The first five atom37 places (N, CA, C, CB, O) and aatype in JSON, in Angstrom:
{
  "aatype": [12, 19, 19, 14, 10, 11, 17, 5, 11, 15, 15, 13, 15, 7, 7, 7, 6, 7, 2, 3, 4, 10, 6, 10, 0, 15, 16, 15, 16, 0, 10, 8, 10, 1, 6, 15, 3, 16, 14, 0, 9, 0, 10, 16, 15, 0, 14, 0, 15, 13, 9, 8, 13, 10, 0, 0, 9, 1, 16, 3, 16, 10, 2, 1, 5, 0],
  "atom_mask": [
    [1, 1, 1, 1, 1],
    [1, 1, 1, 1, 1],
    [1, 1, 1, 1, 1],
    [1, 1, 1, 1, 1],
    [1, 1, 1, 1, 1],
    [1, 1, 1, 1, 1],
    [1, 1, 1, 1, 1],
    [1, 1, 1, 1, 1],
    [1, 1, 1, 1, 1],
    [1, 1, 1, 1, 1],
    [1, 1, 1, 1, 1],
    [1, 1, 1, 1, 1],
    [1, 1, 1, 1, 1],
    [1, 1, 1, 0, 1],
    [1, 1, 1, 0, 1],
    [1, 1, 1, 0, 1],
    [1, 1, 1, 1, 1],
    [1, 1, 1, 0, 1],
    [1, 1, 1, 1, 1],
    [1, 1, 1, 1, 1],
    [1, 1, 1, 1, 1],
    [1, 1, 1, 1, 1],
    [1, 1, 1, 1, 1],
    [1, 1, 1, 1, 1],
    [1, 1, 1, 1, 1],
    [1, 1, 1, 1, 1],
    [1, 1, 1, 1, 1],
    [1, 1, 1, 1, 1],
    [1, 1, 1, 1, 1],
    [1, 1, 1, 1, 1],
    [1, 1, 1, 1, 1],
    [1, 1, 1, 1, 1],
    [1, 1, 1, 1, 1],
    [1, 1, 1, 1, 1],
    [1, 1, 1, 1, 1],
    [1, 1, 1, 1, 1],
    [1, 1, 1, 1, 1],
    [1, 1, 1, 1, 1],
    [1, 1, 1, 1, 1],
    [1, 1, 1, 1, 1],
    [1, 1, 1, 1, 1],
    [1, 1, 1, 1, 1],
    [1, 1, 1, 1, 1],
    [1, 1, 1, 1, 1],
    [1, 1, 1, 1, 1],
    [1, 1, 1, 1, 1],
    [1, 1, 1, 1, 1],
    [1, 1, 1, 1, 1],
    [1, 1, 1, 1, 1],
    [1, 1, 1, 1, 1],
    [1, 1, 1, 1, 1],
    [1, 1, 1, 1, 1],
    [1, 1, 1, 1, 1],
    [1, 1, 1, 1, 1],
    [1, 1, 1, 1, 1],
    [1, 1, 1, 1, 1],
    [1, 1, 1, 1, 1],
    [1, 1, 1, 1, 1],
    [1, 1, 1, 1, 1],
    [1, 1, 1, 1, 1],
    [1, 1, 1, 1, 1],
    [1, 1, 1, 1, 1],
    [1, 1, 1, 1, 1],
    [1, 1, 1, 1, 1],
    [1, 1, 1, 1, 1],
    [1, 1, 1, 1, 1]
  ],
  "atom_positions": [
    [[-24.61, 30.43, 55.74], [-24.53, 30.12, 54.24], [-25.67, 29.09, 53.9], [-23.02, 29.48, 53.82], [-25.68, 28.06, 54.58]],
    [[-26.56, 29.23, 53.03], [-27.72, 28.22, 52.53], [-27.12, 27.32, 51.44], [-29.1, 29.04, 51.87], [-26.71, 27.84, 50.4]],
    [[-27.07, 26.25, 51.58], [-26.78, 25.13, 50.6], [-27.86, 24.65, 49.92], [-26.19, 24.02, 51.19], [-28.76, 24.06, 50.52]],
    [[-27.89, 24.85, 48.55], [-28.95, 24.37, 47.88], [-29.21, 22.89, 48.03], [-28.79, 24.71, 46.59], [-28.26, 22.12, 48.2]],
    [[-30.55, 22.43, 47.97], [-30.85, 21.22, 48.08], [-30.63, 20.4, 46.83], [-32.07, 21.19, 48.51], [-30.84, 20.91, 45.73]],
    [[-30.19, 19.07, 46.96], [-29.83, 18.07, 45.84], [-31.03, 17.35, 45.49], [-28.71, 17.04, 46.24], [-31.1, 16.39, 46.26]],
    [[-32.02, 17.35, 44.67], [-33.08, 16.86, 44.22], [-32.86, 15.62, 43.46], [-33.69, 17.78, 43.55], [-32.05, 15.57, 42.54]],
    [[-33.57, 14.62, 43.83], [-33.56, 13.2, 43.18], [-34.9, 12.88, 42.71], [-33.09, 12.05, 44.17], [-35.86, 13.02, 43.46]],
    [[-35.04, 12.45, 41.51], [-36.29, 12.1, 40.84], [-36.7, 10.59, 41.36], [-36.09, 12.18, 39.15], [-35.82, 9.76, 41.59]],
    [[-37.96, 10.34, 41.5], [-38.48, 9.1, 41.77], [-38.26, 8.14, 40.75], [-39.79, 9.19, 42.04], [-38.49, 8.41, 39.57]],
    [[-37.75, 6.8, 41.21], [-37.5, 5.76, 40.12], [-38.76, 5.44, 39.38], [-36.92, 4.43, 40.71], [-38.67, 4.86, 38.3]],
    [[-39.88, 5.75, 39.83], [-41.18, 5.53, 39.16], [-41.61, 6.62, 38.11], [-42.25, 5.43, 40.23], [-42.61, 6.5, 37.41]],
    [[-40.77, 7.7, 38.08], [-40.9, 8.7, 36.9], [-40.67, 8.43, 35.57], [-40.14, 9.69, 37.07], [-40.93, 9.25, 34.69]],
    [[-40.16, 7.26, 35.34], [-39.84, 6.82, 34.08], [-38.53, 7.27, 33.49], [0.0, 0.0, 0.0], [-38.2, 6.93, 32.35]],
    [[-37.83, 7.98, 34.21], [-36.38, 8.33, 33.91], [-36.28, 9.47, 32.72], [0.0, 0.0, 0.0], [-35.18, 9.84, 32.3]],
    [[-37.38, 9.93, 32.28], [-37.34, 10.94, 31.25], [-36.85, 12.23, 31.76], [0.0, 0.0, 0.0], [-36.41, 12.31, 32.9]],
    [[-36.91, 13.29, 30.93], [-36.67, 14.59, 31.21], [-37.98, 15.44, 31.43], [-35.85, 15.1, 30.13], [-37.95, 16.67, 31.56]],
    [[-39.18, 14.64, 31.47], [-40.31, 15.62, 31.7], [-40.49, 15.99, 33.13], [0.0, 0.0, 0.0], [-39.75, 15.62, 34.04]],
    [[-41.48, 16.73, 33.25], [-41.93, 17.5, 34.51], [-42.9, 16.85, 35.38], [-42.52, 18.78, 34.15], [-43.44, 17.47, 36.3]],
    [[-43.16, 15.54, 35.1], [-44.35, 14.8, 35.78], [-43.67, 13.78, 36.72], [-45.4, 14.01, 34.66], [-43.73, 12.57, 36.48]],
    [[-43.02, 14.26, 37.75], [-42.36, 13.3, 38.66], [-42.24, 13.82, 39.96], [-41.04, 12.92, 38.21], [-42.28, 15.04, 40.12]],
    [[-42.11, 13.07, 40.88], [-41.9, 13.51, 42.6], [-40.43, 13.47, 42.75], [-42.65, 12.33, 43.88], [-39.79, 12.5, 42.35]],
    [[-39.83, 14.54, 43.33], [-38.55, 14.66, 43.75], [-38.41, 14.58, 45.08], [-38.01, 15.73, 43.35], [-39.39, 14.91, 45.74]],
    [[-37.33, 14.18, 45.74], [-36.83, 14.14, 47.1], [-35.45, 14.68, 47.23], [-36.87, 12.78, 47.61], [-34.51, 14.38, 46.5]],
    [[-35.4, 15.58, 48.32], [-34.03, 15.97, 48.83], [-33.96, 15.68, 50.27], [-33.71, 17.47, 48.58], [-35.0, 15.55, 50.91]],
    [[-32.75, 15.56, 50.84], [-32.73, 15.22, 52.28], [-31.65, 16.06, 52.86], [-32.48, 13.67, 52.57], [-30.73, 16.43, 52.12]],
    [[-31.69, 16.41, 54.15], [-30.71, 17.07, 54.96], [-30.49, 16.14, 56.17], [-31.17, 18.54, 55.37], [-31.04, 15.05, 56.3]],
    [[-29.69, 16.66, 56.98], [-29.51, 15.8, 58.34], [-30.71, 15.87, 59.19], [-28.28, 16.3, 59.24], [-30.86, 14.99, 60.03]],
    [[-31.53, 16.76, 59.08], [-32.77, 17.03, 59.8], [-34.0, 17.05, 59.28], [-32.71, 18.08, 60.3], [-34.98, 17.16, 60.01]],
    [[-34.11, 16.93, 57.89], [-35.39, 17.04, 57.1], [-35.4, 16.33, 55.79], [-35.71, 18.46, 56.83], [-34.35, 16.15, 55.17]],
    [[-36.57, 15.91, 55.36], [-36.86, 15.32, 54.15], [-37.7, 16.3, 53.5], [-37.48, 13.96, 54.28], [-38.58, 16.86, 54.15]],
    [[-37.5, 16.61, 52.02], [-38.27, 17.46, 51.25], [-38.78, 16.72, 50.16], [-37.56, 18.6, 50.82], [-38.06, 15.87, 49.62]],
    [[-39.97, 16.95, 49.76], [-40.7, 16.47, 48.58], [-41.32, 17.57, 47.75], [-41.77, 15.53, 49.0], [-41.8, 18.59, 48.25]],
    [[-41.29, 17.31, 46.36], [-41.81, 18.41, 45.5], [-42.21, 17.8, 44.22], [-40.76, 19.56, 45.25], [-41.53, 16.86, 43.8]],
    [[-43.26, 18.22, 43.53], [-43.7, 17.96, 42.14], [-42.69, 18.7, 41.36], [-45.21, 18.43, 41.82], [-42.37, 19.85, 41.64]],
    [[-42.12, 17.95, 40.24], [-41.33, 18.68, 39.37], [-41.91, 19.97, 38.57], [-40.89, 17.73, 38.48], [-41.24, 20.94, 38.22]],
    [[-43.24, 19.78, 38.36], [-43.92, 20.78, 37.61], [-44.16, 22.15, 38.56], [-45.33, 20.12, 37.06], [-44.34, 23.23, 38.01]],
    [[-44.16, 22.05, 39.74], [-44.21, 23.25, 40.74], [-42.99, 23.11, 41.8], [-45.72, 23.27, 41.59], [-43.22, 22.83, 42.98]],
    [[-41.85, 23.29, 41.38], [-40.86, 23.24, 42.33], [-40.73, 24.14, 43.45], [-39.85, 23.3, 41.75], [-40.01, 23.9, 44.42]],
    [[-41.47, 25.23, 43.27], [-41.39, 26.36, 44.32], [-42.06, 25.83, 45.59], [-42.15, 27.75, 43.81], [-41.8, 26.35, 46.68]],
    [[-42.93, 24.82, 45.47], [-43.66, 24.29, 46.51], [-43.24, 22.99, 47.01], [-44.93, 24.22, 46.15], [-43.32, 22.05, 46.22]],
    [[-42.76, 22.77, 48.28], [-42.17, 21.55, 48.77], [-42.8, 21.24, 50.02], [-40.7, 21.62, 48.92], [-43.19, 22.17, 50.72]],
    [[-42.97, 19.83, 50.45], [-43.5, 19.51, 51.73], [-42.06, 19.18, 52.34], [-44.71, 18.23, 51.75], [-41.18, 18.58, 51.73]],
    [[-41.95, 19.65, 53.58], [-40.87, 19.32, 54.46], [-41.31, 18.64, 55.81], [-40.12, 20.58, 54.73], [-42.26, 19.05, 56.47]],
    [[-40.57, 17.64, 56.15], [-41.09, 17.08, 57.29], [-39.54, 16.43, 57.97], [-42.44, 15.88, 56.86], [-38.48, 16.27, 57.37]],
    [[-39.85, 16.15, 59.37], [-38.78, 15.5, 60.02], [-38.69, 14.11, 59.59], [-38.9, 15.57, 61.45], [-39.76, 13.57, 59.31]],
    [[-37.6, 13.44, 59.48], [-37.49, 12.09, 58.89], [-38.56, 11.12, 59.72], [-35.87, 11.53, 59.01], [-39.37, 10.41, 59.12]],
    [[-38.48, 11.16, 61.04], [-39.43, 10.27, 61.68], [-40.92, 10.42, 61.57], [-39.17, 10.31, 62.96], [-41.7, 9.47, 61.7]],
    [[-41.25, 11.56, 61.35], [-42.78, 11.85, 61.0], [-42.96, 11.4, 59.61], [-43.21, 13.46, 61.12], [-44.07, 10.93, 59.34]],
    [[-42.07, 11.46, 58.68], [-42.21, 10.98, 57.37], [-42.4, 9.43, 57.39], [-40.99, 11.41, 56.54], [-43.25, 8.84, 56.73]],
    [[-41.57, 8.89, 58.15], [-41.57, 7.28, 58.28], [-42.98, 6.83, 58.78], [-40.36, 6.72, 59.41], [-43.49, 5.83, 58.28]],
    [[-43.55, 7.45, 59.64], [-44.82, 7.25, 60.32], [-45.89, 7.29, 59.34], [-45.05, 8.28, 61.4], [-46.77, 6.43, 59.25]],
    [[-45.78, 8.51, 58.47], [-46.76, 8.75, 57.5], [-46.73, 7.65, 56.42], [-46.57, 10.13, 56.91], [-47.78, 7.19, 55.98]],
    [[-45.5, 7.21, 55.97], [-45.46, 6.2, 55.02], [-45.88, 4.85, 55.62], [-44.11, 6.13, 54.43], [-46.4, 3.97, 54.94]],
    [[-45.68, 4.74, 56.73], [-46.07, 3.31, 57.43], [-47.65, 3.3, 57.54], [-45.34, 3.12, 59.09], [-48.3, 2.26, 57.41]],
    [[-48.19, 4.5, 57.79], [-49.87, 4.43, 57.67], [-50.26, 4.32, 56.39], [-50.66, 5.67, 58.19], [-51.34, 3.74, 56.23]],
    [[-49.66, 4.72, 55.39], [-50.14, 4.54, 54.07], [-50.04, 3.0, 53.78], [-49.31, 5.42, 53.03], [-51.02, 2.36, 53.39]],
    [[-48.89, 2.47, 53.97], [-48.54, 1.01, 53.72], [-49.62, 0.06, 54.39], [-47.04, 0.68, 54.31], [-50.03, -0.95, 53.83]],
    [[-49.99, 0.45, 55.51], [-50.72, -0.48, 56.31], [-52.35, -0.08, 56.23], [-50.11, -0.44, 57.87], [-53.15, -0.75, 56.89]],
    [[-52.79, 0.98, 55.46], [-54.14, 1.41, 55.27], [-54.78, 1.94, 56.58], [-54.95, 0.26, 54.7], [-55.98, 1.86, 56.85]],
    [[-53.85, 2.48, 57.34], [-54.44, 3.03, 58.55], [-54.38, 4.54, 58.6], [-53.76, 2.46, 59.76], [-54.54, 5.14, 59.67]],
    [[-54.15, 5.13, 57.54], [-54.07, 6.64, 57.45], [-55.39, 7.39, 57.68], [-53.56, 7.03, 56.1], [-55.34, 8.53, 58.14]],
    [[-56.5, 6.84, 57.39], [-57.72, 7.41, 57.48], [-58.51, 6.91, 58.72], [-58.42, 7.16, 56.23], [-59.55, 7.47, 59.04]],
    [[-58.07, 6.0, 59.33], [-58.79, 5.45, 60.53], [-58.55, 6.22, 61.66], [-58.42, 4.09, 60.84], [-57.48, 6.79, 61.86]],
    [[-59.63, 6.27, 62.51], [-59.51, 6.98, 63.84], [-58.84, 6.17, 64.88], [-60.86, 7.37, 64.37], [-58.9, 4.94, 64.88]],
    [[-58.18, 6.89, 65.81], [-57.35, 6.29, 66.84], [-58.27, 5.85, 67.94], [-56.26, 7.27, 67.36], [-57.81, 5.31, 68.94]]
  ]
}
């Protein structure tokens, strides 16, 4: 049985009912991100990979060569 994901809006979305926001859903094995205006398309990642991605953004090392 497939359980539907419970999507949460970003706190930076302004709290309105508009469709201009980022939404997050999580399961025990994955994180899912989507834009409210295109809910059929979602980015899915393992939590550890997503944590590394966010760290690279925060430290401005995302575009640097290893």
